[in-house]
Residue frames as a rotation matrix with the C-alpha (Angstrom) as fourth column:
MET 1
-0.051 0.983 0.175 124.86
-0.520 0.124 -0.845 84.05
-0.853 -0.135 0.505 281.81
PRO 2
-0.591 -0.128 0.796 124.03
0.465 0.752 0.467 81.31
-0.659 0.646 -0.385 279.33
SER 3
-0.789 0.292 -0.540 122.59
-0.576 -0.658 0.486 82.38
-0.213 0.694 0.687 276.00
GLU 4
0.315 0.948 0.045 119.34
-0.783 0.286 -0.553 81.27
-0.537 0.139 0.832 274.40
GLN 5
0.364 -0.243 -0.899 121.38
-0.710 0.553 -0.436 79.15
0.603 0.797 0.029 272.00
ASP 6
-0.768 -0.633 0.097 123.11
-0.519 0.526 -0.674 77.47
0.375 -0.568 -0.733 274.97
ALA 7
-0.407 0.716 0.568 119.67
-0.616 0.244 -0.749 76.74
-0.675 -0.654 0.342 276.43
ALA 8
0.557 0.613 -0.561 118.39
-0.823 0.312 -0.475 75.41
-0.116 0.726 0.678 273.10
ASN 9
-0.069 -0.689 -0.721 121.43
-0.634 0.588 -0.502 73.16
0.770 0.422 -0.478 272.77
ALA 10
-0.834 -0.264 0.485 120.84
-0.552 0.392 -0.736 71.86
0.004 -0.881 -0.472 276.31
LEU 11
0.229 0.966 0.121 117.38
-0.931 0.254 -0.262 70.58
-0.283 -0.053 0.958 275.40
PRO 12
-0.523 -0.386 0.760 117.55
-0.215 0.923 0.320 66.80
-0.825 0.005 -0.566 275.31
SER 13
-0.876 0.163 -0.453 116.60
-0.440 0.113 0.891 65.21
0.196 0.980 -0.027 272.01
GLU 14
-0.334 0.761 -0.556 114.01
0.329 0.647 0.688 63.05
0.883 0.047 -0.467 273.75
PHE 15
-0.948 0.170 -0.270 111.82
0.241 -0.175 -0.955 64.73
-0.209 -0.970 0.125 276.33
ASP 16
-0.223 0.969 0.102 108.12
0.957 0.238 -0.165 65.34
-0.184 0.061 -0.981 276.85
VAL 17
-0.981 -0.194 0.007 107.85
0.189 -0.950 0.246 68.66
-0.041 0.243 0.969 275.02
ALA 18
-0.382 0.912 0.146 104.12
0.096 -0.118 0.988 68.22
0.919 0.392 -0.043 274.38
GLY 19
0.272 0.457 -0.847 103.51
0.859 0.281 0.428 67.62
0.434 -0.844 -0.316 278.07
LEU 20
-0.499 -0.540 -0.677 105.62
0.781 -0.619 -0.082 70.61
-0.375 -0.570 0.731 279.05
LYS 21
-0.928 0.222 0.299 103.85
0.012 -0.785 0.620 72.89
0.372 0.579 0.726 276.56
LYS 22
0.000 0.979 -0.204 100.50
0.353 0.191 0.916 71.63
0.936 -0.072 -0.346 277.87
ALA 23
0.005 -0.069 -0.998 101.65
0.999 0.040 0.002 72.34
0.040 -0.997 0.069 281.43
PHE 24
-0.761 -0.381 -0.524 102.26
0.426 -0.904 0.039 75.97
-0.489 -0.194 0.851 280.44
SER 25
-0.655 0.518 0.550 99.11
0.528 -0.205 0.824 76.41
0.540 0.830 -0.139 278.32
ASN 26
0.581 0.803 0.132 97.07
0.403 -0.425 0.811 77.66
0.707 -0.418 -0.570 281.30
PRO 27
-0.221 -0.806 0.550 99.16
-0.137 -0.532 -0.835 80.21
0.966 -0.260 0.007 283.27
VAL 28
0.196 0.336 0.921 97.19
-0.935 -0.218 0.278 79.84
0.294 -0.916 0.272 286.52
GLU 29
0.986 0.160 0.045 97.43
-0.166 0.954 0.250 76.04
-0.003 -0.254 0.967 286.49
ALA 30
0.404 -0.912 -0.078 101.11
0.373 0.242 -0.896 76.24
0.835 0.333 0.438 285.49
PHE 31
-0.126 -0.419 0.899 101.72
-0.622 -0.673 -0.400 78.55
0.773 -0.610 -0.176 288.44
ARG 32
0.615 0.432 0.660 100.08
-0.787 0.382 0.484 76.07
-0.043 -0.817 0.575 290.81
ALA 33
0.939 -0.290 -0.184 102.15
0.233 0.932 -0.277 73.23
0.252 0.218 0.943 289.37
LEU 34
0.120 -0.955 0.272 105.34
0.199 -0.245 -0.949 75.24
0.972 0.168 0.161 289.76
ASP 35
-0.138 -0.102 0.985 104.57
-0.804 -0.569 -0.172 76.44
0.578 -0.816 -0.003 293.29
GLN 36
-0.126 0.025 -0.992 105.22
0.094 0.995 0.013 73.05
0.987 -0.092 -0.128 294.87
ASN 37
-0.756 -0.236 -0.611 105.55
0.595 0.143 -0.791 74.33
0.274 -0.961 0.033 298.44
GLY 38
0.172 0.983 0.066 102.46
0.883 -0.183 0.432 76.56
0.437 -0.016 -0.899 298.19
ASP 39
-0.278 -0.363 -0.889 104.24
0.796 -0.605 -0.002 79.72
-0.538 -0.708 0.457 299.30
GLY 40
0.726 0.660 -0.194 102.73
0.414 -0.644 -0.643 81.80
-0.549 0.386 -0.741 296.48
ARG 41
0.343 -0.701 -0.626 106.13
-0.735 -0.615 0.287 82.30
-0.586 0.361 -0.725 294.84
VAL 42
0.918 -0.183 0.352 107.70
0.350 0.790 -0.503 80.57
-0.186 0.585 0.790 291.86
THR 43
0.416 -0.866 -0.277 111.47
-0.507 -0.474 0.720 80.68
-0.755 -0.159 -0.636 291.74
LYS 44
0.078 -0.537 -0.840 114.10
-0.970 0.155 -0.188 79.55
0.231 0.830 -0.508 289.26
GLU 45
-0.844 -0.421 0.332 114.51
-0.513 0.814 -0.272 76.41
-0.156 -0.400 -0.903 291.37
ASP 46
-0.070 0.908 0.413 110.78
-0.232 0.387 -0.892 75.63
-0.970 -0.158 0.183 291.07
LEU 47
0.608 0.244 -0.755 111.07
-0.757 -0.107 -0.644 75.95
-0.239 0.964 0.120 287.28
GLN 48
-0.401 -0.844 -0.357 114.11
-0.883 0.460 -0.097 73.67
0.246 0.276 -0.929 287.29
LEU 49
-0.687 0.207 0.697 112.14
-0.291 0.800 -0.524 71.00
-0.666 -0.563 -0.489 289.20
LEU 50
0.445 0.893 -0.061 109.34
-0.360 0.116 -0.926 71.16
-0.820 0.434 0.373 286.63
LEU 51
0.336 -0.411 -0.848 111.81
-0.930 -0.003 -0.367 70.78
0.149 0.912 -0.383 283.77
GLU 52
-0.737 -0.647 0.196 113.31
-0.675 0.721 -0.159 67.74
-0.039 -0.250 -0.968 285.52
ARG 53
-0.234 0.744 0.626 109.84
-0.231 0.583 -0.779 66.18
-0.944 -0.327 0.036 285.83
PHE 54
0.793 0.548 -0.265 109.52
-0.345 0.047 -0.937 66.45
-0.502 0.835 0.227 282.04
GLY 55
0.827 -0.430 0.361 112.86
0.530 0.811 -0.248 64.77
-0.187 0.396 0.899 281.34
VAL 56
0.508 -0.723 0.468 115.39
-0.113 -0.594 -0.796 67.62
0.854 0.352 -0.384 281.31
LYS 57
0.828 -0.180 -0.532 118.08
0.539 0.522 0.662 66.54
0.159 -0.834 0.528 283.76
GLY 58
0.199 -0.890 -0.410 121.06
0.937 0.050 0.346 67.90
-0.287 -0.453 0.844 285.67
VAL 59
-0.604 -0.580 -0.547 123.03
0.394 -0.814 0.427 70.81
-0.693 0.042 0.720 284.25
ALA 60
-0.806 0.356 0.472 120.66
0.425 -0.206 0.881 71.08
0.411 0.911 0.015 281.27
ALA 61
0.224 0.943 -0.245 117.68
0.871 -0.081 0.485 71.66
0.438 -0.322 -0.840 283.60
LYS 62
0.134 -0.252 -0.958 119.60
0.734 -0.624 0.267 74.29
-0.665 -0.740 0.101 285.56
LEU 63
-0.853 -0.517 -0.070 120.73
0.313 -0.614 0.725 76.12
-0.418 0.596 0.686 282.40
LEU 64
-0.555 0.725 0.408 117.28
0.541 -0.057 0.839 76.02
0.632 0.686 -0.361 280.80
ALA 65
0.324 0.693 -0.644 115.61
0.944 -0.186 0.274 77.17
0.070 -0.697 -0.714 284.01
LYS 66
-0.266 -0.521 -0.811 117.98
0.577 -0.760 0.299 80.14
-0.772 -0.389 0.503 284.23
VAL 67
-0.983 -0.142 0.118 117.37
0.174 -0.503 0.846 81.27
-0.061 0.852 0.519 280.63
ILE 68
-0.327 0.937 0.126 113.61
0.616 0.110 0.780 80.67
0.717 0.332 -0.613 280.64
PHE 69
0.201 0.389 -0.899 113.20
0.961 -0.257 0.103 82.30
-0.191 -0.885 -0.425 284.05
LYS 70
-0.634 -0.514 -0.579 115.07
0.398 -0.858 0.325 85.41
-0.663 -0.025 0.748 282.94
LYS 71
-0.924 0.308 0.228 112.77
0.125 -0.320 0.939 85.72
0.362 0.896 0.257 279.90
LEU 72
-0.111 0.964 -0.243 109.62
0.690 0.251 0.679 85.18
0.715 -0.092 -0.693 282.00
ASP 73
-0.034 0.052 -0.998 110.40
0.951 -0.306 -0.049 87.39
-0.308 -0.951 -0.039 285.02
ALA 74
0.266 0.251 0.931 108.97
0.763 -0.645 -0.044 90.57
0.590 0.722 -0.362 283.46
ASP 75
0.871 0.139 0.471 109.37
-0.113 -0.877 0.467 92.78
0.478 -0.460 -0.748 286.53
LYS 76
-0.025 -0.986 -0.164 112.78
-0.064 0.166 -0.984 91.29
0.998 -0.014 -0.067 287.47
SER 77
0.458 0.322 0.829 111.48
-0.801 -0.253 0.542 90.50
0.384 -0.912 0.142 290.97
GLY 78
-0.664 -0.739 0.112 113.19
-0.728 0.606 -0.321 87.12
0.169 -0.295 -0.940 291.21
THR 79
-0.641 0.544 0.541 109.86
0.144 0.778 -0.612 85.30
-0.754 -0.315 -0.577 291.36
LEU 80
-0.929 0.363 0.074 107.19
0.064 -0.040 0.997 84.55
0.365 0.931 0.014 288.78
GLU 81
-0.479 0.877 0.042 103.52
-0.455 -0.207 -0.866 85.44
-0.751 -0.434 0.498 288.89
PRO 82
0.039 0.549 0.835 100.79
0.506 0.710 -0.490 83.71
-0.862 0.442 -0.250 286.86
SER 83
0.877 0.333 -0.345 100.79
-0.075 -0.615 -0.785 86.60
-0.474 0.714 -0.515 284.36
ASP 84
0.031 -0.951 -0.309 104.52
-0.822 -0.200 0.534 86.04
-0.569 0.237 -0.787 283.74
LEU 85
-0.481 -0.251 0.840 103.74
-0.016 0.960 0.278 82.53
-0.877 0.121 -0.466 282.46
THR 86
0.568 0.810 -0.148 101.64
-0.146 -0.077 -0.986 83.64
-0.810 0.581 0.075 279.51
HIS 87
0.574 -0.414 -0.707 104.67
-0.817 -0.240 -0.523 83.56
0.047 0.878 -0.476 277.20
ALA 88
-0.033 -0.652 0.757 106.22
-0.631 0.601 0.490 80.31
-0.775 -0.462 -0.432 278.46
GLU 89
0.483 0.281 0.829 104.84
0.336 0.815 -0.472 78.13
-0.808 0.507 0.299 275.67
GLY 90
0.994 -0.107 0.016 106.18
-0.034 -0.452 -0.891 80.53
0.102 0.886 -0.453 273.03
ILE 91
0.326 -0.928 0.183 109.60
-0.931 -0.281 0.234 80.60
-0.166 -0.246 -0.955 274.65
LEU 92
0.005 -0.287 0.958 109.75
-0.217 0.935 0.281 76.80
-0.976 -0.209 -0.058 274.64
THR 93
0.784 0.353 0.511 108.67
0.409 0.326 -0.852 76.69
-0.467 0.877 0.111 271.00
SER 94
0.856 -0.500 -0.128 111.35
-0.488 -0.703 -0.517 79.22
0.169 0.506 -0.846 270.08
LEU 95
0.055 -0.871 0.488 114.07
-0.856 0.210 0.472 77.25
-0.514 -0.443 -0.734 271.90
LEU 96
0.216 0.091 0.972 113.02
0.164 0.978 -0.128 74.01
-0.963 0.187 0.196 270.21
LYS 97
0.971 0.148 0.186 113.06
0.212 -0.187 -0.959 75.68
-0.107 0.971 -0.213 266.79
MET 98
0.571 -0.821 -0.009 116.51
-0.821 -0.570 -0.040 77.11
0.028 0.031 -0.999 267.58
LYS 99
-0.009 -0.569 0.823 117.78
-0.487 0.721 0.493 73.65
-0.873 -0.396 -0.283 268.54
LYS 100
0.528 0.298 0.795 116.48
0.446 0.699 -0.559 72.11
-0.723 0.649 0.236 265.31
GLN 101
0.979 -0.123 0.161 118.01
0.074 -0.524 -0.848 74.89
0.189 0.843 -0.504 263.19
GLY 102
0.325 -0.909 -0.260 121.28
0.946 0.310 0.095 74.90
-0.006 -0.277 0.961 265.10
GLY 103
-0.746 -0.503 0.437 121.19
0.511 -0.853 -0.109 78.72
0.427 0.142 0.893 265.13
THR 104
-0.875 0.424 -0.232 118.99
-0.107 -0.638 -0.763 81.57
-0.471 -0.643 0.604 266.19
ALA 105
-0.399 0.832 0.385 115.25
0.901 0.435 -0.005 81.36
-0.172 0.344 -0.923 265.72
């Protein structure tokens, strides 16, 4: 399993962090944006697609999705609920800070 530092290092230097944080600022709207197929479930793959839309590509998107999803999936069900998304913005902020510092945040 990749570490938080691996995920922070995978963040591209240039991507729409403000847009991504805004996307997660309202958990219900973020859930709707993530649930692209409307099945009422948000999976790691859905999160990866959102990251790709905001400029995180390829292996970096997959690694980030895995780490962020693990931190968000509070009940370890394998899917996210709107309430799980309340901490997404903070997780992104922490990863960005970690990347800038080159160590743990």
